[in-house]
Biotite code that builds the C-alpha atoms (Angstrom):
import biotite.structure as struc

atoms = struc.array([
    struc.Atom([0.000, 0.000, 0.000], chain_id="A", res_id=1, res_name="MET", atom_name="CA", element="C"),
    struc.Atom([1.342, 3.438, -0.879], chain_id="A", res_id=2, res_name="ALA", atom_name="CA", element="C"),
    struc.Atom([2.328, 5.647, 2.041], chain_id="A", res_id=3, res_name="GLN", atom_name="CA", element="C"),
    struc.Atom([1.254, 9.237, 1.758], chain_id="A", res_id=4, res_name="ARG", atom_name="CA", element="C"),
    struc.Atom([3.854, 12.009, 1.986], chain_id="A", res_id=5, res_name="ARG", atom_name="CA", element="C"),
    struc.Atom([2.035, 13.798, 4.838], chain_id="A", res_id=6, res_name="ASP", atom_name="CA", element="C"),
    struc.Atom([1.933, 10.563, 6.849], chain_id="A", res_id=7, res_name="GLU", atom_name="CA", element="C"),
    struc.Atom([5.708, 10.181, 6.540], chain_id="A", res_id=8, res_name="LYS", atom_name="CA", element="C"),
    struc.Atom([6.260, 13.745, 7.723], chain_id="A", res_id=9, res_name="VAL", atom_name="CA", element="C"),
    struc.Atom([3.851, 13.218, 10.593], chain_id="A", res_id=10, res_name="ALA", atom_name="CA", element="C"),
    struc.Atom([5.899, 10.203, 11.656], chain_id="A", res_id=11, res_name="ASP", atom_name="CA", element="C"),
    struc.Atom([8.894, 12.484, 12.134], chain_id="A", res_id=12, res_name="GLY", atom_name="CA", element="C"),
    struc.Atom([10.735, 11.543, 8.950], chain_id="A", res_id=13, res_name="GLU", atom_name="CA", element="C"),
    struc.Atom([12.036, 14.321, 6.731], chain_id="A", res_id=14, res_name="ARG", atom_name="CA", element="C"),
    struc.Atom([11.398, 13.056, 3.229], chain_id="A", res_id=15, res_name="ASP", atom_name="CA", element="C"),
    struc.Atom([13.185, 15.154, 0.626], chain_id="A", res_id=16, res_name="THR", atom_name="CA", element="C"),
    struc.Atom([12.660, 12.814, -2.322], chain_id="A", res_id=17, res_name="THR", atom_name="CA", element="C"),
    struc.Atom([10.909, 14.374, -5.309], chain_id="A", res_id=18, res_name="LEU", atom_name="CA", element="C"),
    struc.Atom([8.158, 11.953, -6.355], chain_id="A", res_id=19, res_name="VAL", atom_name="CA", element="C"),
    struc.Atom([7.008, 12.341, -9.955], chain_id="A", res_id=20, res_name="VAL", atom_name="CA", element="C"),
    struc.Atom([3.960, 10.435, -11.212], chain_id="A", res_id=21, res_name="ALA", atom_name="CA", element="C"),
    struc.Atom([3.885, 9.968, -14.968], chain_id="A", res_id=22, res_name="ILE", atom_name="CA", element="C"),
    struc.Atom([1.377, 8.388, -17.314], chain_id="A", res_id=23, res_name="SER", atom_name="CA", element="C"),
    struc.Atom([2.436, 5.364, -19.341], chain_id="A", res_id=24, res_name="SER", atom_name="CA", element="C"),
    struc.Atom([1.389, 7.155, -22.546], chain_id="A", res_id=25, res_name="ARG", atom_name="CA", element="C"),
    struc.Atom([3.900, 9.910, -21.814], chain_id="A", res_id=26, res_name="ALA", atom_name="CA", element="C"),
    struc.Atom([6.731, 7.505, -20.983], chain_id="A", res_id=27, res_name="LEU", atom_name="CA", element="C"),
    struc.Atom([6.183, 5.143, -23.925], chain_id="A", res_id=28, res_name="PHE", atom_name="CA", element="C"),
    struc.Atom([4.661, 5.407, -27.380], chain_id="A", res_id=29, res_name="ASP", atom_name="CA", element="C"),
    struc.Atom([1.251, 3.819, -26.872], chain_id="A", res_id=30, res_name="LEU", atom_name="CA", element="C"),
    struc.Atom([-0.533, 5.697, -29.646], chain_id="A", res_id=31, res_name="GLY", atom_name="CA", element="C"),
    struc.Atom([-1.649, 2.635, -31.608], chain_id="A", res_id=32, res_name="GLU", atom_name="CA", element="C"),
    struc.Atom([-2.879, 0.662, -28.618], chain_id="A", res_id=33, res_name="SER", atom_name="CA", element="C"),
    struc.Atom([-4.560, 3.717, -27.079], chain_id="A", res_id=34, res_name="HIS", atom_name="CA", element="C"),
    struc.Atom([-6.480, 4.275, -30.309], chain_id="A", res_id=35, res_name="ALA", atom_name="CA", element="C"),
    struc.Atom([-7.668, 0.676, -30.026], chain_id="A", res_id=36, res_name="LEU", atom_name="CA", element="C"),
    struc.Atom([-8.673, 1.275, -26.402], chain_id="A", res_id=37, res_name="PHE", atom_name="CA", element="C"),
    struc.Atom([-10.724, 4.321, -27.367], chain_id="A", res_id=38, res_name="GLU", atom_name="CA", element="C"),
    struc.Atom([-12.311, 2.489, -30.314], chain_id="A", res_id=39, res_name="ARG", atom_name="CA", element="C"),
    struc.Atom([-13.029, -0.994, -28.926], chain_id="A", res_id=40, res_name="GLU", atom_name="CA", element="C"),
    struc.Atom([-12.655, -0.795, -25.155], chain_id="A", res_id=41, res_name="GLY", atom_name="CA", element="C"),
    struc.Atom([-10.491, -2.218, -22.400], chain_id="A", res_id=42, res_name="VAL", atom_name="CA", element="C"),
    struc.Atom([-10.922, -5.929, -23.271], chain_id="A", res_id=43, res_name="ASP", atom_name="CA", element="C"),
    struc.Atom([-9.683, -5.473, -26.843], chain_id="A", res_id=44, res_name="ALA", atom_name="CA", element="C"),
    struc.Atom([-6.856, -3.348, -25.492], chain_id="A", res_id=45, res_name="PHE", atom_name="CA", element="C"),
    struc.Atom([-5.879, -6.096, -23.020], chain_id="A", res_id=46, res_name="ALA", atom_name="CA", element="C"),
    struc.Atom([-5.837, -8.762, -25.735], chain_id="A", res_id=47, res_name="ARG", atom_name="CA", element="C"),
    struc.Atom([-3.671, -6.522, -27.899], chain_id="A", res_id=48, res_name="TYR", atom_name="CA", element="C"),
    struc.Atom([-1.111, -5.962, -25.135], chain_id="A", res_id=49, res_name="GLN", atom_name="CA", element="C"),
    struc.Atom([-0.964, -9.607, -24.016], chain_id="A", res_id=50, res_name="ILE", atom_name="CA", element="C"),
    struc.Atom([-0.356, -10.753, -27.586], chain_id="A", res_id=51, res_name="ALA", atom_name="CA", element="C"),
    struc.Atom([2.576, -8.313, -27.788], chain_id="A", res_id=52, res_name="ARG", atom_name="CA", element="C"),
    struc.Atom([3.991, -8.548, -24.277], chain_id="A", res_id=53, res_name="GLU", atom_name="CA", element="C"),
    struc.Atom([7.445, -9.485, -25.625], chain_id="A", res_id=54, res_name="ASP", atom_name="CA", element="C"),
    struc.Atom([7.515, -6.542, -28.050], chain_id="A", res_id=55, res_name="ASP", atom_name="CA", element="C"),
    struc.Atom([9.409, -3.582, -26.645], chain_id="A", res_id=56, res_name="LEU", atom_name="CA", element="C"),
    struc.Atom([7.629, -0.252, -26.516], chain_id="A", res_id=57, res_name="LEU", atom_name="CA", element="C"),
    struc.Atom([9.249, 2.705, -28.219], chain_id="A", res_id=58, res_name="ALA", atom_name="CA", element="C"),
    struc.Atom([10.167, 5.689, -26.018], chain_id="A", res_id=59, res_name="PRO", atom_name="CA", element="C"),
    struc.Atom([7.444, 8.304, -25.634], chain_id="A", res_id=60, res_name="GLY", atom_name="CA", element="C"),
    struc.Atom([7.641, 12.082, -25.522], chain_id="A", res_id=61, res_name="ILE", atom_name="CA", element="C"),
    struc.Atom([8.567, 12.190, -21.805], chain_id="A", res_id=62, res_name="ALA", atom_name="CA", element="C"),
    struc.Atom([11.172, 9.408, -22.006], chain_id="A", res_id=63, res_name="PHE", atom_name="CA", element="C"),
    struc.Atom([14.258, 11.714, -22.204], chain_id="A", res_id=64, res_name="PRO", atom_name="CA", element="C"),
    struc.Atom([12.981, 13.766, -19.247], chain_id="A", res_id=65, res_name="LEU", atom_name="CA", element="C"),
    struc.Atom([12.446, 10.661, -17.116], chain_id="A", res_id=66, res_name="VAL", atom_name="CA", element="C"),
    struc.Atom([15.931, 9.401, -17.964], chain_id="A", res_id=67, res_name="GLN", atom_name="CA", element="C"),
    struc.Atom([17.473, 12.685, -16.858], chain_id="A", res_id=68, res_name="LYS", atom_name="CA", element="C"),
    struc.Atom([15.421, 12.815, -13.659], chain_id="A", res_id=69, res_name="LEU", atom_name="CA", element="C"),
    struc.Atom([16.531, 9.311, -12.708], chain_id="A", res_id=70, res_name="LEU", atom_name="CA", element="C"),
    struc.Atom([20.151, 10.140, -13.556], chain_id="A", res_id=71, res_name="HIS", atom_name="CA", element="C"),
    struc.Atom([20.078, 12.572, -10.625], chain_id="A", res_id=72, res_name="LEU", atom_name="CA", element="C"),
    struc.Atom([20.165, 9.514, -8.360], chain_id="A", res_id=73, res_name="ASN", atom_name="CA", element="C"),
    struc.Atom([23.488, 8.225, -9.637], chain_id="A", res_id=74, res_name="ARG", atom_name="CA", element="C"),
    struc.Atom([25.527, 10.320, -7.184], chain_id="A", res_id=75, res_name="ALA", atom_name="CA", element="C"),
    struc.Atom([23.818, 8.741, -4.157], chain_id="A", res_id=76, res_name="ALA", atom_name="CA", element="C"),
    struc.Atom([21.798, 5.656, -5.147], chain_id="A", res_id=77, res_name="PRO", atom_name="CA", element="C"),
    struc.Atom([21.265, 4.732, -1.481], chain_id="A", res_id=78, res_name="GLU", atom_name="CA", element="C"),
    struc.Atom([19.416, 8.030, -0.944], chain_id="A", res_id=79, res_name="ALA", atom_name="CA", element="C"),
    struc.Atom([17.628, 8.841, -4.213], chain_id="A", res_id=80, res_name="PRO", atom_name="CA", element="C"),
    struc.Atom([16.649, 12.428, -4.912], chain_id="A", res_id=81, res_name="HIS", atom_name="CA", element="C"),
    struc.Atom([13.917, 11.486, -7.385], chain_id="A", res_id=82, res_name="VAL", atom_name="CA", element="C"),
    struc.Atom([11.416, 8.650, -7.634], chain_id="A", res_id=83, res_name="GLU", atom_name="CA", element="C"),
    struc.Atom([9.290, 8.140, -10.738], chain_id="A", res_id=84, res_name="VAL", atom_name="CA", element="C"),
    struc.Atom([5.904, 6.449, -10.331], chain_id="A", res_id=85, res_name="ILE", atom_name="CA", element="C"),
    struc.Atom([4.136, 4.989, -13.355], chain_id="A", res_id=86, res_name="LEU", atom_name="CA", element="C"),
    struc.Atom([0.375, 5.397, -13.711], chain_id="A", res_id=87, res_name="LEU", atom_name="CA", element="C"),
    struc.Atom([-1.400, 3.384, -16.380], chain_id="A", res_id=88, res_name="SER", atom_name="CA", element="C"),
    struc.Atom([-4.946, 2.620, -17.429], chain_id="A", res_id=89, res_name="ARG", atom_name="CA", element="C"),
    struc.Atom([-3.721, -0.825, -18.445], chain_id="A", res_id=90, res_name="ASN", atom_name="CA", element="C"),
    struc.Atom([-4.800, -3.797, -16.397], chain_id="A", res_id=91, res_name="SER", atom_name="CA", element="C"),
    struc.Atom([-2.192, -5.460, -14.183], chain_id="A", res_id=92, res_name="ALA", atom_name="CA", element="C"),
    struc.Atom([-1.998, -8.547, -16.393], chain_id="A", res_id=93, res_name="ASP", atom_name="CA", element="C"),
    struc.Atom([-1.180, -6.425, -19.441], chain_id="A", res_id=94, res_name="THR", atom_name="CA", element="C"),
    struc.Atom([1.414, -4.341, -17.597], chain_id="A", res_id=95, res_name="GLY", atom_name="CA", element="C"),
    struc.Atom([4.109, -6.948, -18.263], chain_id="A", res_id=96, res_name="LEU", atom_name="CA", element="C"),
    struc.Atom([4.899, -5.346, -21.615], chain_id="A", res_id=97, res_name="ARG", atom_name="CA", element="C"),
    struc.Atom([5.469, -2.004, -19.910], chain_id="A", res_id=98, res_name="ILE", atom_name="CA", element="C"),
    struc.Atom([7.752, -3.452, -17.247], chain_id="A", res_id=99, res_name="PHE", atom_name="CA", element="C"),
    struc.Atom([9.663, -5.457, -19.850], chain_id="A", res_id=100, res_name="ASN", atom_name="CA", element="C"),
    struc.Atom([10.331, -2.171, -21.625], chain_id="A", res_id=101, res_name="SER", atom_name="CA", element="C"),
    struc.Atom([11.264, -0.428, -18.354], chain_id="A", res_id=102, res_name="ILE", atom_name="CA", element="C"),
    struc.Atom([13.814, -3.165, -17.631], chain_id="A", res_id=103, res_name="GLU", atom_name="CA", element="C"),
    struc.Atom([15.175, -3.079, -21.187], chain_id="A", res_id=104, res_name="HIS", atom_name="CA", element="C"),
    struc.Atom([15.852, 0.659, -21.060], chain_id="A", res_id=105, res_name="TYR", atom_name="CA", element="C"),
    struc.Atom([17.351, 0.470, -17.564], chain_id="A", res_id=106, res_name="GLY", atom_name="CA", element="C"),
    struc.Atom([14.816, 2.760, -15.906], chain_id="A", res_id=107, res_name="LEU", atom_name="CA", element="C"),
    struc.Atom([14.712, 2.560, -12.125], chain_id="A", res_id=108, res_name="ASP", atom_name="CA", element="C"),
    struc.Atom([10.929, 2.491, -11.824], chain_id="A", res_id=109, res_name="ILE", atom_name="CA", element="C"),
    struc.Atom([9.548, -0.002, -9.320], chain_id="A", res_id=110, res_name="VAL", atom_name="CA", element="C"),
    struc.Atom([6.161, 1.367, -8.270], chain_id="A", res_id=111, res_name="ARG", atom_name="CA", element="C"),
    struc.Atom([3.148, 1.580, -10.551], chain_id="A", res_id=112, res_name="ALA", atom_name="CA", element="C"),
    struc.Atom([-0.636, 1.569, -10.577], chain_id="A", res_id=113, res_name="ALA", atom_name="CA", element="C"),
    struc.Atom([-2.712, -0.185, -13.250], chain_id="A", res_id=114, res_name="PHE", atom_name="CA", element="C"),
    struc.Atom([-6.377, 0.803, -13.176], chain_id="A", res_id=115, res_name="THR", atom_name="CA", element="C"),
    struc.Atom([-7.965, -1.220, -16.016], chain_id="A", res_id=116, res_name="ARG", atom_name="CA", element="C"),
    struc.Atom([-9.505, 1.766, -17.748], chain_id="A", res_id=117, res_name="GLY", atom_name="CA", element="C"),
    struc.Atom([-10.364, 3.728, -14.610], chain_id="A", res_id=118, res_name="GLU", atom_name="CA", element="C"),
    struc.Atom([-8.928, 7.222, -13.952], chain_id="A", res_id=119, res_name="PRO", atom_name="CA", element="C"),
    struc.Atom([-5.391, 7.260, -12.576], chain_id="A", res_id=120, res_name="THR", atom_name="CA", element="C"),
    struc.Atom([-5.697, 10.636, -10.831], chain_id="A", res_id=121, res_name="LEU", atom_name="CA", element="C"),
    struc.Atom([-6.674, 9.227, -7.381], chain_id="A", res_id=122, res_name="PRO", atom_name="CA", element="C"),
    struc.Atom([-3.335, 7.409, -7.251], chain_id="A", res_id=123, res_name="TYR", atom_name="CA", element="C"),
    struc.Atom([-1.297, 10.605, -7.525], chain_id="A", res_id=124, res_name="VAL", atom_name="CA", element="C"),
    struc.Atom([-2.049, 11.517, -3.907], chain_id="A", res_id=125, res_name="ASN", atom_name="CA", element="C"),
    struc.Atom([-2.029, 7.891, -2.802], chain_id="A", res_id=126, res_name="ALA", atom_name="CA", element="C"),
    struc.Atom([1.624, 7.628, -3.828], chain_id="A", res_id=127, res_name="PHE", atom_name="CA", element="C"),
    struc.Atom([2.476, 10.994, -2.267], chain_id="A", res_id=128, res_name="GLY", atom_name="CA", element="C"),
    struc.Atom([3.516, 12.416, -5.632], chain_id="A", res_id=129, res_name="ALA", atom_name="CA", element="C"),
    struc.Atom([4.742, 16.004, -5.805], chain_id="A", res_id=130, res_name="ASP", atom_name="CA", element="C"),
    struc.Atom([4.179, 16.339, -9.556], chain_id="A", res_id=131, res_name="LEU", atom_name="CA", element="C"),
    struc.Atom([1.976, 14.668, -12.168], chain_id="A", res_id=132, res_name="PHE", atom_name="CA", element="C"),
    struc.Atom([3.066, 14.569, -15.825], chain_id="A", res_id=133, res_name="LEU", atom_name="CA", element="C"),
    struc.Atom([0.833, 13.405, -18.640], chain_id="A", res_id=134, res_name="SER", atom_name="CA", element="C"),
    struc.Atom([0.430, 13.632, -22.397], chain_id="A", res_id=135, res_name="ALA", atom_name="CA", element="C"),
    struc.Atom([-3.309, 14.156, -21.891], chain_id="A", res_id=136, res_name="ASN", atom_name="CA", element="C"),
    struc.Atom([-4.260, 17.834, -21.288], chain_id="A", res_id=137, res_name="PRO", atom_name="CA", element="C"),
    struc.Atom([-7.624, 16.822, -19.814], chain_id="A", res_id=138, res_name="GLU", atom_name="CA", element="C"),
    struc.Atom([-5.959, 14.653, -17.157], chain_id="A", res_id=139, res_name="SER", atom_name="CA", element="C"),
    struc.Atom([-3.610, 17.509, -16.294], chain_id="A", res_id=140, res_name="VAL", atom_name="CA", element="C"),
    struc.Atom([-6.502, 19.981, -16.046], chain_id="A", res_id=141, res_name="ALA", atom_name="CA", element="C"),
    struc.Atom([-8.320, 17.613, -13.668], chain_id="A", res_id=142, res_name="GLN", atom_name="CA", element="C"),
    struc.Atom([-5.189, 17.270, -11.552], chain_id="A", res_id=143, res_name="ALA", atom_name="CA", element="C"),
    struc.Atom([-4.738, 21.043, -11.338], chain_id="A", res_id=144, res_name="LEU", atom_name="CA", element="C"),
    struc.Atom([-8.394, 21.453, -10.383], chain_id="A", res_id=145, res_name="ALA", atom_name="CA", element="C"),
    struc.Atom([-7.760, 18.973, -7.556], chain_id="A", res_id=146, res_name="SER", atom_name="CA", element="C"),
    struc.Atom([-4.861, 21.028, -6.232], chain_id="A", res_id=147, res_name="GLY", atom_name="CA", element="C"),
    struc.Atom([-2.126, 18.783, -7.650], chain_id="A", res_id=148, res_name="ILE", atom_name="CA", element="C"),
    struc.Atom([0.928, 20.251, -9.350], chain_id="A", res_id=149, res_name="ALA", atom_name="CA", element="C"),
    struc.Atom([0.735, 18.937, -12.914], chain_id="A", res_id=150, res_name="ALA", atom_name="CA", element="C"),
    struc.Atom([1.956, 19.631, -16.430], chain_id="A", res_id=151, res_name="ALA", atom_name="CA", element="C"),
    struc.Atom([1.240, 18.460, -19.957], chain_id="A", res_id=152, res_name="THR", atom_name="CA", element="C"),
    struc.Atom([4.172, 16.915, -21.797], chain_id="A", res_id=153, res_name="ILE", atom_name="CA", element="C"),
    struc.Atom([4.246, 18.155, -25.392], chain_id="A", res_id=154, res_name="LEU", atom_name="CA", element="C"),
    struc.Atom([6.202, 16.749, -28.348], chain_id="A", res_id=155, res_name="PRO", atom_name="CA", element="C"),
    struc.Atom([9.448, 18.528, -29.190], chain_id="A", res_id=156, res_name="SER", atom_name="CA", element="C"),
    struc.Atom([12.242, 18.187, -31.689], chain_id="A", res_id=157, res_name="LYS", atom_name="CA", element="C"),
    struc.Atom([15.239, 17.022, -29.677], chain_id="A", res_id=158, res_name="THR", atom_name="CA", element="C"),
    struc.Atom([18.790, 17.427, -30.990], chain_id="A", res_id=159, res_name="PRO", atom_name="CA", element="C"),
    struc.Atom([20.569, 14.333, -32.229], chain_id="A", res_id=160, res_name="ARG", atom_name="CA", element="C"),
    struc.Atom([23.316, 14.661, -29.647], chain_id="A", res_id=161, res_name="LYS", atom_name="CA", element="C"),
    struc.Atom([21.596, 14.613, -26.295], chain_id="A", res_id=162, res_name="GLN", atom_name="CA", element="C"),
    struc.Atom([23.103, 15.457, -22.927], chain_id="A", res_id=163, res_name="SER", atom_name="CA", element="C"),
    struc.Atom([22.415, 13.967, -19.513], chain_id="A", res_id=164, res_name="ASP", atom_name="CA", element="C"),
    struc.Atom([22.133, 17.498, -18.163], chain_id="A", res_id=165, res_name="GLN", atom_name="CA", element="C"),
    struc.Atom([18.674, 18.428, -16.893], chain_id="A", res_id=166, res_name="LEU", atom_name="CA", element="C"),
    struc.Atom([17.574, 22.023, -17.383], chain_id="A", res_id=167, res_name="ARG", atom_name="CA", element="C"),
    struc.Atom([14.280, 23.299, -15.985], chain_id="A", res_id=168, res_name="ILE", atom_name="CA", element="C"),
    struc.Atom([12.931, 26.770, -16.773], chain_id="A", res_id=169, res_name="ALA", atom_name="CA", element="C"),
    struc.Atom([10.491, 28.258, -14.273], chain_id="A", res_id=170, res_name="PHE", atom_name="CA", element="C"),
    struc.Atom([8.134, 31.160, -14.886], chain_id="A", res_id=171, res_name="ASP", atom_name="CA", element="C"),
    struc.Atom([9.019, 33.477, -12.007], chain_id="A", res_id=172, res_name="GLY", atom_name="CA", element="C"),
    struc.Atom([5.915, 35.677, -12.136], chain_id="A", res_id=173, res_name="ASP", atom_name="CA", element="C"),
    struc.Atom([3.047, 34.165, -10.153], chain_id="A", res_id=174, res_name="ALA", atom_name="CA", element="C"),
    struc.Atom([4.817, 30.778, -10.072], chain_id="A", res_id=175, res_name="VAL", atom_name="CA", element="C"),
    struc.Atom([8.025, 31.062, -8.046], chain_id="A", res_id=176, res_name="LEU", atom_name="CA", element="C"),
    struc.Atom([7.191, 34.536, -6.774], chain_id="A", res_id=177, res_name="PHE", atom_name="CA", element="C"),
    struc.Atom([4.035, 36.572, -6.200], chain_id="A", res_id=178, res_name="GLY", atom_name="CA", element="C"),
    struc.Atom([1.970, 38.011, -9.044], chain_id="A", res_id=179, res_name="ASP", atom_name="CA", element="C"),
    struc.Atom([2.363, 41.693, -8.059], chain_id="A", res_id=180, res_name="GLU", atom_name="CA", element="C"),
    struc.Atom([4.821, 42.469, -10.861], chain_id="A", res_id=181, res_name="ALA", atom_name="CA", element="C"),
    struc.Atom([2.649, 40.710, -13.422], chain_id="A", res_id=182, res_name="GLU", atom_name="CA", element="C"),
    struc.Atom([-0.449, 42.621, -12.318], chain_id="A", res_id=183, res_name="ARG", atom_name="CA", element="C"),
    struc.Atom([1.388, 45.954, -12.490], chain_id="A", res_id=184, res_name="ILE", atom_name="CA", element="C"),
    struc.Atom([2.657, 45.162, -15.994], chain_id="A", res_id=185, res_name="THR", atom_name="CA", element="C"),
    struc.Atom([-0.831, 44.235, -17.202], chain_id="A", res_id=186, res_name="GLU", atom_name="CA", element="C"),
    struc.Atom([-2.372, 47.381, -15.717], chain_id="A", res_id=187, res_name="GLN", atom_name="CA", element="C"),
    struc.Atom([0.316, 49.977, -16.458], chain_id="A", res_id=188, res_name="GLY", atom_name="CA", element="C"),
    struc.Atom([2.679, 48.458, -18.997], chain_id="A", res_id=189, res_name="GLY", atom_name="CA", element="C"),
    struc.Atom([6.404, 47.814, -18.909], chain_id="A", res_id=190, res_name="ILE", atom_name="CA", element="C"),
    struc.Atom([7.254, 51.367, -17.799], chain_id="A", res_id=191, res_name="ASP", atom_name="CA", element="C"),
    struc.Atom([5.086, 50.977, -14.702], chain_id="A", res_id=192, res_name="ALA", atom_name="CA", element="C"),
    struc.Atom([6.811, 47.668, -14.014], chain_id="A", res_id=193, res_name="PHE", atom_name="CA", element="C"),
    struc.Atom([10.274, 49.289, -14.180], chain_id="A", res_id=194, res_name="HIS", atom_name="CA", element="C"),
    struc.Atom([9.203, 52.145, -11.905], chain_id="A", res_id=195, res_name="ARG", atom_name="CA", element="C"),
    struc.Atom([7.827, 49.733, -9.351], chain_id="A", res_id=196, res_name="ASN", atom_name="CA", element="C"),
    struc.Atom([10.938, 47.526, -9.387], chain_id="A", res_id=197, res_name="GLU", atom_name="CA", element="C"),
    struc.Atom([13.246, 50.561, -9.078], chain_id="A", res_id=198, res_name="THR", atom_name="CA", element="C"),
    struc.Atom([11.220, 51.899, -6.173], chain_id="A", res_id=199, res_name="GLU", atom_name="CA", element="C"),
    struc.Atom([11.214, 48.517, -4.422], chain_id="A", res_id=200, res_name="ARG", atom_name="CA", element="C"),
    struc.Atom([15.013, 48.245, -4.722], chain_id="A", res_id=201, res_name="VAL", atom_name="CA", element="C"),
    struc.Atom([15.463, 51.802, -3.456], chain_id="A", res_id=202, res_name="ARG", atom_name="CA", element="C"),
    struc.Atom([13.207, 51.169, -0.452], chain_id="A", res_id=203, res_name="ASN", atom_name="CA", element="C"),
    struc.Atom([14.955, 47.899, 0.314], chain_id="A", res_id=204, res_name="GLN", atom_name="CA", element="C"),
    struc.Atom([18.352, 49.600, 0.092], chain_id="A", res_id=205, res_name="GLY", atom_name="CA", element="C"),
    struc.Atom([17.300, 52.318, 2.514], chain_id="A", res_id=206, res_name="GLN", atom_name="CA", element="C"),
    struc.Atom([15.962, 49.717, 4.922], chain_id="A", res_id=207, res_name="SER", atom_name="CA", element="C"),
    struc.Atom([19.163, 47.700, 4.816], chain_id="A", res_id=208, res_name="ASP", atom_name="CA", element="C"),
    struc.Atom([21.348, 50.795, 5.238], chain_id="A", res_id=209, res_name="GLN", atom_name="CA", element="C"),
    struc.Atom([19.445, 51.761, 8.364], chain_id="A", res_id=210, res_name="SER", atom_name="CA", element="C"),
    struc.Atom([20.192, 48.331, 9.800], chain_id="A", res_id=211, res_name="SER", atom_name="CA", element="C"),
    struc.Atom([23.807, 48.315, 8.584], chain_id="A", res_id=212, res_name="GLY", atom_name="CA", element="C"),
    struc.Atom([23.271, 45.687, 5.879], chain_id="A", res_id=213, res_name="GLU", atom_name="CA", element="C"),
    struc.Atom([24.095, 45.632, 2.177], chain_id="A", res_id=214, res_name="ASN", atom_name="CA", element="C"),
    struc.Atom([21.108, 46.470, -0.022], chain_id="A", res_id=215, res_name="GLY", atom_name="CA", element="C"),
    struc.Atom([22.087, 43.849, -2.601], chain_id="A", res_id=216, res_name="SER", atom_name="CA", element="C"),
    struc.Atom([21.370, 41.029, -0.168], chain_id="A", res_id=217, res_name="ARG", atom_name="CA", element="C"),
    struc.Atom([17.723, 40.820, -1.195], chain_id="A", res_id=218, res_name="VAL", atom_name="CA", element="C"),
    struc.Atom([18.678, 39.992, -4.786], chain_id="A", res_id=219, res_name="TRP", atom_name="CA", element="C"),
    struc.Atom([21.059, 37.276, -3.633], chain_id="A", res_id=220, res_name="TRP", atom_name="CA", element="C"),
    struc.Atom([18.279, 35.719, -1.576], chain_id="A", res_id=221, res_name="ASN", atom_name="CA", element="C"),
    struc.Atom([15.927, 35.805, -4.572], chain_id="A", res_id=222, res_name="VAL", atom_name="CA", element="C"),
    struc.Atom([18.294, 34.224, -7.050], chain_id="A", res_id=223, res_name="PHE", atom_name="CA", element="C"),
    struc.Atom([20.143, 31.767, -4.805], chain_id="A", res_id=224, res_name="LYS", atom_name="CA", element="C"),
    struc.Atom([18.632, 28.394, -5.843], chain_id="A", res_id=225, res_name="PHE", atom_name="CA", element="C"),
])
């Protein structure tokens, strides 16, 4: 049974592992079989997967991201920084093809939920996931409406020579920081934004000078990740 993140914290453990739940359709290319599922239902889908359980699945659109996330664990495999959970609408007896592919590609994924056509969203919280990734925008919208951090994985043209380096770009306005700057820009334009930022820095500098501190400290605190 999955242990919830809040239960682990309540027990006095400090769990710093980032748990990412990802749909099987994002991890592997299941386009053909998913079309069959939508057209003929879960039983036809199960027969299709069982008949092809020894056929490896091709990587999906989120495969490179998952590889790079799991590579973060190589420095300290005894204390992983990231765990990837697989969520699939497959049935458990058809999941063998997925796990055969996971083993073939060397992905360290050991926990999964197979729902036999039922929604996978309830399992995101059950596994204590911090983030849900899916190729289905509707599933992501439902997750966000439920208060779960989620994102849609979109196809992209990756360069031939790929790196193990993981780069994540965050939208600072209203995501990492408050939405004040964004609201000022929308209401008064970029000039109003610059005036506000200049005034905030000036006020912060005066405050720090009165306490004998360097006014640049606030910027270091903001950008020190």
